[in-house]
BALOBA-1460 file (C-alpha; in Angstrom, 3 decimals):
// residues 352
<rec num="1" residu="m" x="62.414" y="-23.642" z="-34.789"/>
<rec num="2" residu="p" x="60.293" y="-26.608" z="-33.672"/>
<rec num="3" residu="s" x="61.817" y="-29.100" z="-31.274"/>
<rec num="4" residu="t" x="61.954" y="-31.761" z="-34.012"/>
<rec num="5" residu="v" x="64.440" y="-29.549" z="-35.861"/>
<rec num="6" residu="r" x="66.582" y="-29.177" z="-32.747"/>
<rec num="7" residu="q" x="66.538" y="-32.971" z="-32.391"/>
<rec num="8" residu="t" x="68.100" y="-33.270" z="-35.863"/>
<rec num="9" residu="d" x="70.768" y="-30.830" z="-34.690"/>
<rec num="10" residu="r" x="71.427" y="-32.983" z="-31.631"/>
<rec num="11" residu="k" x="71.821" y="-36.054" z="-33.823"/>
<rec num="12" residu="y" x="74.077" y="-34.143" z="-36.210"/>
<rec num="13" residu="f" x="76.525" y="-33.174" z="-33.462"/>
<rec num="14" residu="s" x="76.367" y="-36.677" z="-31.986"/>
<rec num="15" residu="h" x="77.263" y="-38.208" z="-35.357"/>
<rec num="16" residu="c" x="80.131" y="-35.754" z="-35.787"/>
<rec num="17" residu="l" x="81.618" y="-36.901" z="-32.485"/>
<rec num="18" residu="t" x="81.720" y="-40.512" z="-33.628"/>
<rec num="19" residu="l" x="82.232" y="-40.408" z="-37.404"/>
<rec num="20" residu="l" x="83.161" y="-37.506" z="-39.679"/>
<rec num="21" residu="p" x="83.102" y="-37.509" z="-43.504"/>
<rec num="22" residu="g" x="86.356" y="-38.226" z="-45.317"/>
<rec num="23" residu="e" x="86.692" y="-34.579" z="-46.283"/>
<rec num="24" residu="y" x="87.726" y="-33.869" z="-42.695"/>
<rec num="25" residu="q" x="90.905" y="-35.976" z="-42.963"/>
<rec num="26" residu="s" x="93.025" y="-32.899" z="-43.629"/>
<rec num="27" residu="f" x="91.916" y="-31.535" z="-40.237"/>
<rec num="28" residu="d" x="93.232" y="-34.521" z="-38.295"/>
<rec num="29" residu="n" x="95.945" y="-32.420" z="-36.658"/>
<rec num="30" residu="n" x="93.143" y="-30.293" z="-35.165"/>
<rec num="31" residu="r" x="90.909" y="-33.134" z="-34.033"/>
<rec num="32" residu="m" x="90.710" y="-31.536" z="-30.577"/>
<rec num="33" residu="t" x="89.065" y="-28.436" z="-32.034"/>
<rec num="34" residu="l" x="86.583" y="-30.514" z="-34.046"/>
<rec num="35" residu="a" x="85.702" y="-32.352" z="-30.836"/>
<rec num="36" residu="l" x="85.041" y="-29.019" z="-29.126"/>
<rec num="37" residu="f" x="82.559" y="-27.989" z="-31.823"/>
<rec num="38" residu="g" x="80.735" y="-31.309" z="-31.461"/>
<rec num="39" residu="l" x="80.648" y="-31.257" z="-27.671"/>
<rec num="40" residu="g" x="79.904" y="-27.545" z="-27.621"/>
<rec num="41" residu="g" x="76.913" y="-28.033" z="-29.919"/>
<rec num="42" residu="l" x="75.475" y="-30.749" z="-27.696"/>
<rec num="43" residu="d" x="76.145" y="-28.574" z="-24.652"/>
<rec num="44" residu="l" x="74.264" y="-25.591" z="-26.082"/>
<rec num="45" residu="l" x="71.382" y="-27.944" z="-26.899"/>
<rec num="46" residu="r" x="71.438" y="-29.437" z="-23.369"/>
<rec num="47" residu="a" x="72.005" y="-32.864" z="-24.934"/>
<rec num="48" residu="v" x="75.366" y="-34.021" z="-23.554"/>
<rec num="49" residu="d" x="73.754" y="-36.407" z="-21.060"/>
<rec num="50" residu="e" x="71.351" y="-37.728" z="-23.713"/>
<rec num="51" residu="f" x="73.962" y="-38.516" z="-26.370"/>
<rec num="52" residu="v" x="77.177" y="-39.097" z="-24.392"/>
<rec num="53" residu="t" x="77.160" y="-42.305" z="-22.348"/>
<rec num="54" residu="a" x="78.896" y="-42.478" z="-18.997"/>
<rec num="55" residu="q" x="81.567" y="-44.710" z="-20.522"/>
<rec num="56" residu="d" x="82.095" y="-42.409" z="-23.498"/>
<rec num="57" residu="r" x="82.447" y="-39.485" z="-21.121"/>
<rec num="58" residu="l" x="85.208" y="-41.289" z="-19.217"/>
<rec num="59" residu="d" x="86.913" y="-42.492" z="-22.410"/>
<rec num="60" residu="w" x="86.839" y="-39.053" z="-24.029"/>
<rec num="61" residu="i" x="88.270" y="-37.422" z="-20.906"/>
<rec num="62" residu="e" x="91.104" y="-39.955" z="-20.982"/>
<rec num="63" residu="w" x="91.674" y="-39.311" z="-24.698"/>
<rec num="64" residu="i" x="91.952" y="-35.572" z="-24.075"/>
<rec num="65" residu="y" x="94.430" y="-36.027" z="-21.236"/>
<rec num="66" residu="a" x="96.410" y="-38.411" z="-23.437"/>
<rec num="67" residu="q" x="97.107" y="-35.419" z="-25.698"/>
<rec num="68" residu="q" x="98.714" y="-33.367" z="-22.928"/>
<rec num="69" residu="a" x="102.320" y="-32.509" z="-23.785"/>
<rec num="70" residu="s" x="104.811" y="-31.872" z="-21.002"/>
<rec num="71" residu="t" x="107.992" y="-29.810" z="-21.094"/>
<rec num="72" residu="s" x="109.419" y="-32.069" z="-18.389"/>
<rec num="73" residu="l" x="109.216" y="-34.927" z="-20.896"/>
<rec num="74" residu="g" x="110.744" y="-33.131" z="-23.850"/>
<rec num="75" residu="a" x="108.054" y="-30.927" z="-25.354"/>
<rec num="76" residu="k" x="109.073" y="-27.336" z="-26.091"/>
<rec num="77" residu="t" x="105.513" y="-26.114" z="-25.503"/>
<rec num="78" residu="a" x="103.289" y="-27.470" z="-22.743"/>
<rec num="79" residu="g" x="99.565" y="-27.831" z="-23.284"/>
<rec num="80" residu="f" x="97.494" y="-30.076" z="-25.497"/>
<rec num="81" residu="r" x="98.201" y="-31.295" z="-29.003"/>
<rec num="82" residu="g" x="95.433" y="-31.584" z="-31.587"/>
<rec num="83" residu="g" x="95.425" y="-35.375" z="-31.543"/>
<rec num="84" residu="p" x="97.722" y="-38.424" z="-31.736"/>
<rec num="85" residu="f" x="98.501" y="-37.598" z="-35.390"/>
<rec num="86" residu="d" x="102.244" y="-37.243" z="-34.809"/>
<rec num="87" residu="g" x="102.823" y="-40.954" z="-34.271"/>
<rec num="88" residu="v" x="102.540" y="-41.139" z="-30.490"/>
<rec num="89" residu="s" x="100.169" y="-44.019" z="-29.784"/>
<rec num="90" residu="y" x="97.100" y="-43.275" z="-27.726"/>
<rec num="91" residu="s" x="97.556" y="-44.594" z="-24.221"/>
<rec num="92" residu="p" x="95.932" y="-43.199" z="-21.069"/>
<rec num="93" residu="e" x="98.823" y="-44.687" z="-19.083"/>
<rec num="94" residu="k" x="101.348" y="-42.692" z="-21.138"/>
<rec num="95" residu="r" x="99.355" y="-39.516" z="-21.440"/>
<rec num="96" residu="n" x="102.346" y="-37.154" z="-21.230"/>
<rec num="97" residu="l" x="104.697" y="-38.965" z="-23.618"/>
<rec num="98" residu="s" x="106.584" y="-36.567" z="-25.930"/>
<rec num="99" residu="k" x="108.249" y="-38.730" z="-28.555"/>
<rec num="100" residu="f" x="109.295" y="-36.358" z="-31.312"/>
<rec num="101" residu="e" x="110.992" y="-32.973" z="-31.547"/>
<rec num="102" residu="h" x="107.824" y="-31.294" z="-32.812"/>
<rec num="103" residu="d" x="105.445" y="-33.093" z="-30.450"/>
<rec num="104" residu="n" x="104.247" y="-29.943" z="-28.726"/>
<rec num="105" residu="g" x="101.161" y="-28.472" z="-27.229"/>
<rec num="106" residu="h" x="99.339" y="-25.923" z="-29.405"/>
<rec num="107" residu="i" x="97.719" y="-22.856" z="-27.866"/>
<rec num="108" residu="a" x="94.437" y="-23.215" z="-29.812"/>
<rec num="109" residu="n" x="94.101" y="-26.921" z="-29.089"/>
<rec num="110" residu="t" x="94.914" y="-26.260" z="-25.430"/>
<rec num="111" residu="y" x="91.928" y="-23.899" z="-25.296"/>
<rec num="112" residu="a" x="89.775" y="-26.519" z="-27.057"/>
<rec num="113" residu="a" x="90.907" y="-29.258" z="-24.682"/>
<rec num="114" residu="l" x="90.212" y="-27.234" z="-21.535"/>
<rec num="115" residu="v" x="86.700" y="-26.250" z="-22.622"/>
<rec num="116" residu="s" x="85.942" y="-29.805" z="-23.767"/>
<rec num="117" residu="l" x="87.010" y="-31.167" z="-20.386"/>
<rec num="118" residu="l" x="84.736" y="-28.659" z="-18.665"/>
<rec num="119" residu="i" x="81.785" y="-29.638" z="-20.901"/>
<rec num="120" residu="l" x="82.436" y="-33.256" z="-19.892"/>
<rec num="121" residu="r" x="82.417" y="-32.009" z="-16.263"/>
<rec num="122" residu="d" x="86.032" y="-32.813" z="-15.508"/>
<rec num="123" residu="d" x="87.461" y="-30.611" z="-12.757"/>
<rec num="124" residu="l" x="90.827" y="-30.116" z="-14.546"/>
<rec num="125" residu="n" x="92.740" y="-31.720" z="-11.695"/>
<rec num="126" residu="r" x="95.176" y="-33.393" z="-14.118"/>
<rec num="127" residu="v" x="95.926" y="-30.259" z="-16.121"/>
<rec num="128" residu="n" x="99.547" y="-29.202" z="-15.679"/>
<rec num="129" residu="r" x="98.766" y="-25.558" z="-14.999"/>
<rec num="130" residu="d" x="102.284" y="-24.495" z="-14.007"/>
<rec num="131" residu="e" x="103.852" y="-25.814" z="-17.217"/>
<rec num="132" residu="i" x="101.133" y="-24.314" z="-19.409"/>
<rec num="133" residu="v" x="101.475" y="-20.901" z="-17.773"/>
<rec num="134" residu="r" x="105.255" y="-20.980" z="-18.184"/>
<rec num="135" residu="s" x="104.806" y="-21.886" z="-21.834"/>
<rec num="136" residu="l" x="102.494" y="-18.910" z="-22.352"/>
<rec num="137" residu="r" x="105.358" y="-16.660" z="-21.275"/>
<rec num="138" residu="d" x="107.567" y="-18.279" z="-23.902"/>
<rec num="139" residu="l" x="104.865" y="-17.887" z="-26.567"/>
<rec num="140" residu="q" x="104.360" y="-14.150" z="-26.057"/>
<rec num="141" residu="q" x="106.383" y="-12.097" z="-28.532"/>
<rec num="142" residu="p" x="108.135" y="-8.760" z="-27.923"/>
<rec num="143" residu="d" x="105.270" y="-6.904" z="-29.647"/>
<rec num="144" residu="g" x="102.732" y="-8.489" z="-27.269"/>
<rec num="145" residu="s" x="101.293" y="-11.050" z="-29.695"/>
<rec num="146" residu="f" x="101.466" y="-14.818" z="-29.215"/>
<rec num="147" residu="v" x="102.615" y="-17.712" z="-31.367"/>
<rec num="148" residu="p" x="100.777" y="-21.069" z="-31.085"/>
<rec num="149" residu="y" x="103.890" y="-23.071" z="-30.184"/>
<rec num="150" residu="v" x="107.604" y="-22.437" z="-29.776"/>
<rec num="151" residu="g" x="109.225" y="-22.035" z="-33.189"/>
<rec num="152" residu="s" x="106.076" y="-21.040" z="-35.092"/>
<rec num="153" residu="a" x="106.168" y="-18.086" z="-37.476"/>
<rec num="154" residu="e" x="102.461" y="-17.312" z="-36.919"/>
<rec num="155" residu="a" x="101.684" y="-14.540" z="-34.451"/>
<rec num="156" residu="d" x="98.294" y="-12.862" z="-34.480"/>
<rec num="157" residu="m" x="95.121" y="-11.958" z="-32.607"/>
<rec num="158" residu="r" x="93.727" y="-15.509" z="-32.590"/>
<rec num="159" residu="f" x="96.471" y="-16.642" z="-30.268"/>
<rec num="160" residu="v" x="96.178" y="-13.552" z="-28.077"/>
<rec num="161" residu="f" x="92.584" y="-14.628" z="-27.407"/>
<rec num="162" residu="c" x="93.671" y="-18.214" z="-26.754"/>
<rec num="163" residu="a" x="96.302" y="-17.069" z="-24.245"/>
<rec num="164" residu="c" x="93.745" y="-14.929" z="-22.424"/>
<rec num="165" residu="v" x="91.013" y="-17.555" z="-22.271"/>
<rec num="166" residu="i" x="93.488" y="-20.216" z="-21.118"/>
<rec num="167" residu="s" x="94.654" y="-17.850" z="-18.359"/>
<rec num="168" residu="y" x="91.023" y="-17.193" z="-17.428"/>
<rec num="169" residu="i" x="90.121" y="-20.893" z="-17.267"/>
<rec num="170" residu="l" x="93.232" y="-21.740" z="-15.245"/>
<rec num="171" residu="n" x="92.697" y="-18.663" z="-13.036"/>
<rec num="172" residu="d" x="96.329" y="-17.626" z="-13.464"/>
<rec num="173" residu="w" x="97.365" y="-14.566" z="-15.499"/>
<rec num="174" residu="s" x="101.070" y="-14.729" z="-14.703"/>
<rec num="175" residu="g" x="101.800" y="-16.130" z="-18.187"/>
<rec num="176" residu="v" x="100.516" y="-13.004" z="-19.973"/>
<rec num="177" residu="d" x="102.182" y="-9.601" z="-19.985"/>
<rec num="178" residu="i" x="98.918" y="-7.653" z="-20.234"/>
<rec num="179" residu="s" x="100.651" y="-4.326" z="-20.866"/>
<rec num="180" residu="r" x="102.427" y="-5.713" z="-23.943"/>
<rec num="181" residu="m" x="99.245" y="-7.480" z="-25.053"/>
<rec num="182" residu="k" x="97.324" y="-4.183" z="-24.933"/>
<rec num="183" residu="k" x="99.957" y="-2.520" z="-27.123"/>
<rec num="184" residu="f" x="99.572" y="-5.257" z="-29.752"/>
<rec num="185" residu="v" x="95.791" y="-4.965" z="-29.667"/>
<rec num="186" residu="r" x="95.964" y="-1.187" z="-30.095"/>
<rec num="187" residu="a" x="98.483" y="-1.522" z="-32.913"/>
<rec num="188" residu="s" x="95.983" y="-3.781" z="-34.716"/>
<rec num="189" residu="l" x="93.162" y="-1.221" z="-34.489"/>
<rec num="190" residu="t" x="92.519" y="0.014" z="-38.041"/>
<rec num="191" residu="y" x="91.298" y="3.328" z="-39.447"/>
<rec num="192" residu="e" x="87.851" y="1.673" z="-39.803"/>
<rec num="193" residu="g" x="87.596" y="1.362" z="-36.033"/>
<rec num="194" residu="a" x="87.799" y="-2.436" z="-35.752"/>
<rec num="195" residu="f" x="90.632" y="-4.945" z="-35.357"/>
<rec num="196" residu="a" x="92.854" y="-6.832" z="-37.774"/>
<rec num="197" residu="q" x="94.731" y="-10.061" z="-37.144"/>
<rec num="198" residu="s" x="97.897" y="-7.986" z="-36.730"/>
<rec num="199" residu="p" x="99.093" y="-4.433" z="-37.423"/>
<rec num="200" residu="l" x="98.701" y="-2.961" z="-40.934"/>
<rec num="201" residu="q" x="96.102" y="-5.537" z="-41.983"/>
<rec num="202" residu="e" x="92.378" y="-5.281" z="-42.745"/>
<rec num="203" residu="a" x="89.739" y="-5.181" z="-40.008"/>
<rec num="204" residu="h" x="87.767" y="-8.420" z="-39.833"/>
<rec num="205" residu="g" x="84.855" y="-9.774" z="-37.806"/>
<rec num="206" residu="g" x="86.788" y="-12.764" z="-36.496"/>
<rec num="207" residu="s" x="89.882" y="-10.852" z="-35.450"/>
<rec num="208" residu="t" x="87.697" y="-8.149" z="-33.931"/>
<rec num="209" residu="y" x="85.969" y="-10.769" z="-31.780"/>
<rec num="210" residu="t" x="89.276" y="-12.221" z="-30.582"/>
<rec num="211" residu="a" x="90.569" y="-8.739" z="-29.708"/>
<rec num="212" residu="v" x="87.385" y="-7.683" z="-27.897"/>
<rec num="213" residu="a" x="87.056" y="-10.984" z="-26.015"/>
<rec num="214" residu="a" x="90.736" y="-10.947" z="-25.016"/>
<rec num="215" residu="m" x="90.420" y="-7.411" z="-23.627"/>
<rec num="216" residu="a" x="87.198" y="-8.341" z="-21.811"/>
<rec num="217" residu="l" x="88.718" y="-11.462" z="-20.252"/>
<rec num="218" residu="a" x="91.685" y="-9.399" z="-19.058"/>
<rec num="219" residu="g" x="89.370" y="-6.609" z="-17.887"/>
<rec num="220" residu="v" x="91.102" y="-3.907" z="-19.931"/>
<rec num="221" residu="i" x="88.582" y="-2.720" z="-22.559"/>
<rec num="222" residu="e" x="87.998" y="0.674" z="-20.957"/>
<rec num="223" residu="e" x="91.686" y="1.364" z="-20.405"/>
<rec num="224" residu="t" x="92.613" y="0.223" z="-23.941"/>
<rec num="225" residu="l" x="89.918" y="2.040" z="-25.942"/>
<rec num="226" residu="s" x="88.708" y="5.594" z="-25.509"/>
<rec num="227" residu="p" x="84.931" y="6.224" z="-25.430"/>
<rec num="228" residu="a" x="85.153" y="7.559" z="-29.003"/>
<rec num="229" residu="e" x="87.022" y="4.445" z="-30.166"/>
<rec num="230" residu="n" x="84.526" y="2.209" z="-28.393"/>
<rec num="231" residu="k" x="81.664" y="3.981" z="-30.175"/>
<rec num="232" residu="k" x="83.380" y="3.716" z="-33.575"/>
<rec num="233" residu="l" x="83.998" y="0.002" z="-32.964"/>
<rec num="234" residu="l" x="80.334" y="-0.556" z="-32.139"/>
<rec num="235" residu="e" x="79.297" y="1.302" z="-35.297"/>
<rec num="236" residu="w" x="81.586" y="-0.874" z="-37.431"/>
<rec num="237" residu="l" x="80.125" y="-3.995" z="-35.866"/>
<rec num="238" residu="m" x="76.532" y="-2.845" z="-36.378"/>
<rec num="239" residu="w" x="77.229" y="-2.174" z="-40.072"/>
<rec num="240" residu="r" x="78.101" y="-5.857" z="-40.459"/>
<rec num="241" residu="q" x="74.438" y="-6.882" z="-40.237"/>
<rec num="242" residu="d" x="72.384" y="-6.991" z="-43.411"/>
<rec num="243" residu="g" x="69.938" y="-9.684" z="-42.340"/>
<rec num="244" residu="g" x="72.633" y="-12.078" z="-41.232"/>
<rec num="245" residu="f" x="76.158" y="-10.905" z="-40.429"/>
<rec num="246" residu="h" x="79.236" y="-10.652" z="-42.632"/>
<rec num="247" residu="g" x="82.862" y="-10.271" z="-41.586"/>
<rec num="248" residu="r" x="84.035" y="-7.410" z="-43.798"/>
<rec num="249" residu="p" x="82.467" y="-4.677" z="-45.969"/>
<rec num="250" residu="n" x="81.045" y="-5.878" z="-49.302"/>
<rec num="251" residu="k" x="81.005" y="-9.539" z="-48.255"/>
<rec num="252" residu="q" x="77.898" y="-11.728" z="-48.161"/>
<rec num="253" residu="a" x="76.389" y="-12.880" z="-44.896"/>
<rec num="254" residu="d" x="77.986" y="-15.983" z="-43.384"/>
<rec num="255" residu="t" x="76.636" y="-18.145" z="-40.564"/>
<rec num="256" residu="c" x="79.732" y="-17.972" z="-38.344"/>
<rec num="257" residu="y" x="79.608" y="-14.179" z="-38.045"/>
<rec num="258" residu="s" x="76.313" y="-14.443" z="-36.222"/>
<rec num="259" residu="f" x="78.585" y="-15.375" z="-33.348"/>
<rec num="260" residu="w" x="81.855" y="-13.538" z="-34.097"/>
<rec num="261" residu="v" x="80.181" y="-10.176" z="-34.675"/>
<rec num="262" residu="g" x="77.158" y="-10.764" z="-32.446"/>
<rec num="263" residu="a" x="79.313" y="-11.807" z="-29.490"/>
<rec num="264" residu="s" x="81.505" y="-8.729" z="-29.920"/>
<rec num="265" residu="i" x="78.411" y="-6.514" z="-29.769"/>
<rec num="266" residu="d" x="77.186" y="-8.455" z="-26.731"/>
<rec num="267" residu="i" x="80.507" y="-8.030" z="-24.895"/>
<rec num="268" residu="l" x="80.285" y="-4.289" z="-25.514"/>
<rec num="269" residu="g" x="76.831" y="-4.351" z="-23.891"/>
<rec num="270" residu="h" x="74.682" y="-3.464" z="-26.895"/>
<rec num="271" residu="y" x="73.191" y="-6.695" z="-28.223"/>
<rec num="272" residu="d" x="69.769" y="-5.080" z="-27.846"/>
<rec num="273" residu="l" x="70.619" y="-3.106" z="-31.015"/>
<rec num="274" residu="v" x="70.793" y="-6.296" z="-33.104"/>
<rec num="275" residu="n" x="67.851" y="-7.241" z="-35.324"/>
<rec num="276" residu="f" x="67.293" y="-10.708" z="-33.835"/>
<rec num="277" residu="g" x="64.523" y="-11.612" z="-36.260"/>
<rec num="278" residu="a" x="66.496" y="-10.773" z="-39.394"/>
<rec num="279" residu="n" x="69.480" y="-12.792" z="-38.180"/>
<rec num="280" residu="e" x="67.264" y="-15.764" z="-37.370"/>
<rec num="281" residu="e" x="65.621" y="-15.597" z="-40.803"/>
<rec num="282" residu="f" x="69.078" y="-15.721" z="-42.401"/>
<rec num="283" residu="l" x="70.139" y="-18.679" z="-40.254"/>
<rec num="284" residu="e" x="67.016" y="-20.569" z="-41.300"/>
<rec num="285" residu="t" x="68.305" y="-20.374" z="-44.886"/>
<rec num="286" residu="t" x="71.626" y="-21.976" z="-43.908"/>
<rec num="287" residu="h" x="70.096" y="-24.691" z="-41.726"/>
<rec num="288" residu="s" x="70.173" y="-28.196" z="-43.174"/>
<rec num="289" residu="r" x="67.334" y="-30.689" z="-43.063"/>
<rec num="290" residu="w" x="69.967" y="-33.197" z="-41.882"/>
<rec num="291" residu="g" x="70.808" y="-30.960" z="-38.955"/>
<rec num="292" residu="g" x="73.553" y="-28.393" z="-38.608"/>
<rec num="293" residu="y" x="74.337" y="-25.200" z="-40.508"/>
<rec num="294" residu="s" x="76.270" y="-24.375" z="-43.649"/>
<rec num="295" residu="k" x="78.377" y="-21.301" z="-44.361"/>
<rec num="296" residu="h" x="75.965" y="-19.880" z="-46.961"/>
<rec num="297" residu="p" x="72.345" y="-20.637" z="-47.925"/>
<rec num="298" residu="e" x="71.665" y="-23.990" z="-49.581"/>
<rec num="299" residu="g" x="75.110" y="-25.348" z="-48.747"/>
<rec num="300" residu="y" x="76.108" y="-28.503" z="-46.891"/>
<rec num="301" residu="p" x="76.481" y="-28.320" z="-43.118"/>
<rec num="302" residu="d" x="79.903" y="-28.423" z="-41.496"/>
<rec num="303" residu="i" x="80.745" y="-28.761" z="-37.844"/>
<rec num="304" residu="l" x="82.287" y="-25.287" z="-37.393"/>
<rec num="305" residu="h" x="79.379" y="-23.350" z="-38.897"/>
<rec num="306" residu="s" x="76.891" y="-25.646" z="-37.184"/>
<rec num="307" residu="y" x="78.322" y="-24.755" z="-33.784"/>
<rec num="308" residu="m" x="78.696" y="-21.050" z="-34.591"/>
<rec num="309" residu="g" x="75.141" y="-20.864" z="-35.910"/>
<rec num="310" residu="l" x="73.777" y="-22.205" z="-32.631"/>
<rec num="311" residu="a" x="76.077" y="-19.962" z="-30.598"/>
<rec num="312" residu="g" x="74.901" y="-16.969" z="-32.600"/>
<rec num="313" residu="l" x="71.257" y="-17.867" z="-32.001"/>
<rec num="314" residu="s" x="71.880" y="-18.293" z="-28.279"/>
<rec num="315" residu="l" x="73.052" y="-14.699" z="-27.859"/>
<rec num="316" residu="s" x="69.491" y="-13.377" z="-28.092"/>
<rec num="317" residu="g" x="68.465" y="-15.433" z="-25.059"/>
<rec num="318" residu="i" x="64.989" y="-16.013" z="-26.527"/>
<rec num="319" residu="h" x="65.338" y="-19.711" z="-27.410"/>
<rec num="320" residu="s" x="64.396" y="-21.974" z="-24.509"/>
<rec num="321" residu="d" x="65.897" y="-25.004" z="-26.277"/>
<rec num="322" residu="i" x="69.342" y="-23.405" z="-26.663"/>
<rec num="323" residu="q" x="71.555" y="-22.556" z="-23.694"/>
<rec num="324" residu="r" x="72.909" y="-19.028" z="-23.431"/>
<rec num="325" residu="v" x="76.560" y="-18.801" z="-24.428"/>
<rec num="326" residu="d" x="79.174" y="-16.822" z="-22.513"/>
<rec num="327" residu="p" x="80.395" y="-14.514" z="-25.310"/>
<rec num="328" residu="k" x="83.879" y="-14.067" z="-23.845"/>
<rec num="329" residu="v" x="84.714" y="-17.768" z="-23.472"/>
<rec num="330" residu="n" x="82.496" y="-19.141" z="-26.268"/>
<rec num="331" residu="a" x="81.081" y="-21.834" z="-23.999"/>
<rec num="332" residu="s" x="77.669" y="-22.215" z="-22.378"/>
<rec num="333" residu="l" x="76.970" y="-20.268" z="-19.200"/>
<rec num="334" residu="e" x="76.368" y="-23.577" z="-17.397"/>
<rec num="335" residu="t" x="79.824" y="-24.817" z="-18.380"/>
<rec num="336" residu="v" x="81.452" y="-21.538" z="-17.303"/>
<rec num="337" residu="n" x="79.550" y="-21.751" z="-14.006"/>
<rec num="338" residu="f" x="80.836" y="-25.319" z="-13.552"/>
<rec num="339" residu="m" x="84.357" y="-23.997" z="-14.141"/>
<rec num="340" residu="k" x="83.960" y="-21.318" z="-11.460"/>
<rec num="341" residu="t" x="82.405" y="-23.610" z="-8.860"/>
<rec num="342" residu="k" x="83.886" y="-27.060" z="-9.500"/>
<rec num="343" residu="s" x="87.235" y="-26.807" z="-11.280"/>
<rec num="344" residu="v" x="90.249" y="-27.113" z="-8.981"/>
<rec num="345" residu="w" x="91.698" y="-23.763" z="-10.074"/>
<rec num="346" residu="w" x="88.572" y="-21.783" z="-9.143"/>
<rec num="347" residu="r" x="86.815" y="-23.567" z="-6.284"/>
<rec num="348" residu="d" x="89.752" y="-22.994" z="-3.945"/>
<rec num="349" residu="s" x="90.983" y="-19.427" z="-4.260"/>
<rec num="350" residu="s" x="94.205" y="-20.402" z="-2.535"/>
<rec num="351" residu="n" x="95.173" y="-22.274" z="-5.723"/>
<rec num="352" residu="a" x="94.968" y="-19.082" z="-7.811"/>
C-alpha cells in the first residue's frame, strides 16, 4: 500500500490511544489491552516517536504502573489490572493500592502491560517480578491450565500463553510447571490435528496459536508433538487459507487470522508456504479509508482487527513500512530486542 495509506493507519492508532468511540465503554475493564493494540500498531508502523510525545510517554508509563496490584497490599493475584475501573483512583504515588476484595491483577492484562511498557521503552525496573511469578504458581491448575486470577472459573489455552509470555518477558520460568502445562496442551489436541481452548472442544485458529506460541516460548514443541503430529498441525493450518485466513472449517476469512494462523505457521518454520499475495489482497478489502482494518470486507475498523491486520502483513517481511513482528510474543522484533538488551530482567543474567 502507498505510504499515504500507512499514514492514515498511524493516525487511526494515534486517535485510538486518546479517544475511543462510545461503543468501547463495555471494554473499560480491559483498557490495558486496548492500549496495547494502539501502541502495538504504532510500533509496527515505526510511529511511536512521531505520535507519542515525551510527556505522554512518561504519563502513560506512570498510568500503567498505577495499575499494578500487589499481594503485599491485599490483592489475591499480583500483576496488572485492566484499568482503574474498580474504583481505585488513579495516582502514580499510590500505584500499588489494592482497595477492594476483587482488585486483582489479571494474567492477560499483565501481559498487555509488560509489552506496552517495553514499547514505551521502559526497562521494567518497577515491575514486581517476584510477586507476579508467585501468583503464576497459584493460577496454574492441577490439569496444567491457568486461570486469569485467583477465584476465576475460566481456565483455557489463552491463559497458558499469557503465563508463558509473562515468564519469557520476566526471564523467570519458576512460576510455570512446564510438565503439567505440556499435558494440558496435549489433552487439547483434537482429532483434526490442531488445538482447542481446552480438552474435548473444537480446534480453532486462535487457540492453536496460543498453544503453539506457548510451546515455542517454553522450548518444548519437539518434545510435545511427534513429527507426524507436527505435520498434521501444519496441514490443518495451511487449509485455513482461502485468500485470507479463517479460524475454523467452513468459516469466512477474517482479518485477525492473518496473524493467529499465519504466526502459527511462521513459528513452525513454514511461512514460505503461505500465499502472501492472496492474503494481502484479502486484507485490502478489509482496510478502511479512515485507517485501520475491519473483521470482514466493507466493515468498520476496530482496534483489535486493525492491529492484527498489520501484524499479519508483517509476517511476510516484504513491507518496508511495517516492522517485522516476533510471532511468539506478538510484539515487534525491535521491542523484543529492547527487552533482551535493556530490560532489567535480561540485561543482567544474574537477575534471572
